[in-house]
N, C-alpha and C positions, 0 to 999 in steps of 0.2 A: 828389092824394095820391101821394107818391113811393113806387115799388114796392120798390126795393133799399134798404130800411131796414136798420138795424143788425141787427135780428132775422133778416131774410132772409139777409143776408150771413153771419151766424154759423151759420145753418142750412145754407147752401150749403157753407161751410167744413167743417162737421161731416160733411156727406154725403161730400164729397170725401175727407176724412180717413179715413172708414170704408171707402170704396172702396179707397183706397190701402193701408190696413191689411189688408183682406181679400186684396187682390192680393198683398201682401207675404207673407202667411201661405201663400197658395197657392203662391207661388214657392218659399218655403222648403220646402214639402212636395214640390216637384217638379211641381206642377200649374200650369196657366195658367188665367186667367179665361175666356178664349175659346179653348177647346181645338180644335185642328185635327187631332188624332190619329185613327187608325182604332181603333174600339172592338171588342173581342172579349170573350167571357165564358168563365169557367172555373168548372166545377162541382167543389166539394170536399165531402168528408164531415167534415173537420176542418181548419180553417185554421191552427191551432197558432201563434198569435202574429202571423200576417199581418194587416196593417192597411192602411187607405187611405194612399196616398203611399209604400208600399213599392216599391222599385225592381224593374224587370223586366229580366233579363239574358238574352242569347242568345250563347253561346260566349264568355262573359266580358265582353261589351260591353253597356252599358245602352241598351235600346231602348224603354223606356217606364216607366210607373208604374201601380200599382194605384189606380184612381180611386175605387172604392167597393166595399163588401162588403155584400151583402144576405143576411139570414138568413131562411129560409122556416120560419115557425113551424108550418106544417101538416106539413112534412116536415123533421124535425130533421137528417136525414142529407144534406140538400141546401142547400149554401151557395154562393151565386153571387158571384163576384168579377168586377168590370168592369175590363178592362185598356185603357189608352190607349197604343197603340203608334205608332211613327213611321209617317208616310205611306208611306215606301218599304218598310216591312216587309211581307213576304208569308209566310203560314204554310201549309206543305204539309199535306195530310191525314195524319192520324196523329200530329200534334204534340201533346205533352202539356206541362203546366206543373207543375213540382215546387217545393214550398216547401223552401228550404234555409236553414240557420242556421249561422253561423260560430262560432268559439270565443269571440268577444266577445258573442254573443247577438244579433247583427244578423240580421234576417230578410229574405230576398229571395225573388224568384220566378225560377226558371230554366226557360227554354223548351228542350225537347228536340224537335228537328225530326224529322218523318217523312220519307218518301221523296218527293222532288219529282216523280217520275214519276207519282205517284198523283193529282196535281192539287192545287189550292189551296183553302184554306178561304175562304168568302165572309165579308166584313166583317159583324160582328154575330152570327156563329155561335158555338156553345158548344163548347169543347174539354174534355177530361178533365184533372183535377188530382190530384196525389198528394203524398206526402212523400218527400223525399230524405234517406236515412239520414245520410250524411256522418260526420264524426268523432264528433259529439255523439250522433247516432242510433245509431251502432255501440256507443258507450259505454253508452247507455241499454239497448240490447239485451243487453249483457253483465251488467247488474245482476242479473237472476234467477239466472244461473249463479253469480255471485259470492256471492249469498245462500245458494245451495245448498252452496257450498264453505266457508262460514264455520264450520259445526260441525266439519267435518274439520280445518280449520286450527286450531281450538281444541284438538282432541284431539292434533294433531301438536305444537303448542306445549307442551301439558302433558307429553307424552312427552319432548320435548327438555329441558324444565326438570328432569324427574326424572332424565334421563340426566346432565345437567350437575351435578346435586347429588350424584352418586355419587362417593365418595372415590377410587375407582379412576381416574376421569378425571383428577383432580388429580395422582395419582401418575404416571399415564401422561404428563401434560404435563411433570412434573418430569423423568421419564426422557427425554423428547424434548429438554429443555434439555441434559441430560448428553450425549445422543447428538450433539447439534449441536456441543457443545464438543469432543467426541472427534473428530468429523469435521473441525472446524477444525484441531485438532492434527495429525491425519493429513494434511490438505491441506498444512500447513506443512512437515511432514516430507517429503512427496512433492516439494514445491517445492525443498527443500534437496537431496534425492537427485537430482532432475533437473538442478539446477545443478552438482552434483558430476560427474554423468555428462557434462554438456556440457564441463566442464574436462578430463575424462579421455578424451574421445572422440578427440582427435587422436592420443594415444599408442596407443589401442586400434586406431585405423585403421592406424597404422604397423605394429603387430604383425600385424595381419591381412594387410597387404601382404607382410610377411616370410613369413608362413605360406603365402600364395599363391605367393610366389617359390619357397619350398622344395618346395611341391607340384608346381610346374611343372618344377623340376629333377629331382625323383623321377620324374615322368612321362616326362621326356626320357630319363633313365637306363634306365627300364624299356623304353622304345621302342628304345633302342640295344642292348639285350641280344639275343644270338643265341639265340632260343628253340629253334630246331631243334637246334643243337649241344648246348645244355643238356639237352634232352629225350633226345638220343641217348646222352649220358653217363649220364643217369639210367637209361635202359633197359639199358645195358651193365652198370652196377652191380647192377641188379636181376637180370640174367641170372647174374652171378657168385654172387650170394647164393642164387639158386635151385640152381645147381650144387653149392655147398657144402652146402646143406640136403639135396640128394639124396644126396651122399656120406655125410653123417652118418646118414642113414636106411638106407644100404646096409651090407653086411658087410665092405666094403673099408676098410682103414686102421685105425689104432689106436683112434681115437675111435669109429668105427663099430662095431668089435668090442666096445669097452668099453660102448657103449650098447646093443648088440644081443645080445652073447654073455654069459650069466650065468657060465659056467665060467671065462672069462677074468678076469672080475671077482673070482670066488672065489679063483683061483690067485694073482692079484695081491695080494689081501687076505691070503692065507696067507703069501706071501713077505714082506710088510711085517711080519707078526706075528713070523716067525722072525728077521727083521733086528732087530726091536725087542728080542727075547729075547737075541740075540747082543750087542747093545750093552749091555744091562743086565749080562750076565755079564762082558763086557770091563771094565766099570767096577768090578765087584765083585772080579775076580781078574785083574788085568792081567798078573801074572807068568806066568800060564798061556800067554799069547799073545806076550809080549815078553820075551826073555832078553838081559840085558846084564850082562857081567862083565869086569872089567879083567884077571883072572887066567885067564880061560878058562872054558869051559863045564863045568858040573857035571852029573853024572848024577843023575837023580832016580829 
């Protein structure tokens, strides 16, 4: 009886196909059928989306995959993940594994190395695991604070709506439009004034130069003056004025007597009065004082 019958051949082909399919699936997951990696274990309290075939990174470089995750039903806070790392990978003591999630939702495992001076972890040992906050973790941590802020935001928005509904706000906005128009007009006028000043600036500068020249001339003339001689003349004039004032205050001279002697003033006043009476009488009776006759003098 022939052994490799059609049924056996079909069975062998099916077995080979299943092995190839399984190997392909393992390869797509990042695993190999006959793994030669070093195995380590990580203890988690919550894996948060971590699954078998999740990549393991160290300093941004892929160094292995998560081969399996075992849940301990007797201790719900103890979840053990088995890692398959490259043969050359060595883990120092104090190394921890953190679950990280990017913005697209991809979950990976990041290794945070300890101090190499403390020694190395033996293959098959268990290290601690935790969660890496990252951007999504920080956003999730902010959710409670945002929920606390929502009532305050509602009250603020209500206040803003009430404020905006006030007619005074509309009036103020209208006034702002008018103020803006006035400012535009003022700006245009200032521009026109500036242009006019720019045109007149050369003439103004020429006038300023002329004023400066006149000032320089005046300064030169002042510097050329004989200040000492001028002051001597002024002192002499002041001395003469002082002498004249002294004479007026003394009893010497007519003016001094007139100012200081009352009797002289009275006699002079009386003389002027007699002179005035004489002139009046002369005008009234001129014949008493003037005699003129062709035929000679007559006795009266």
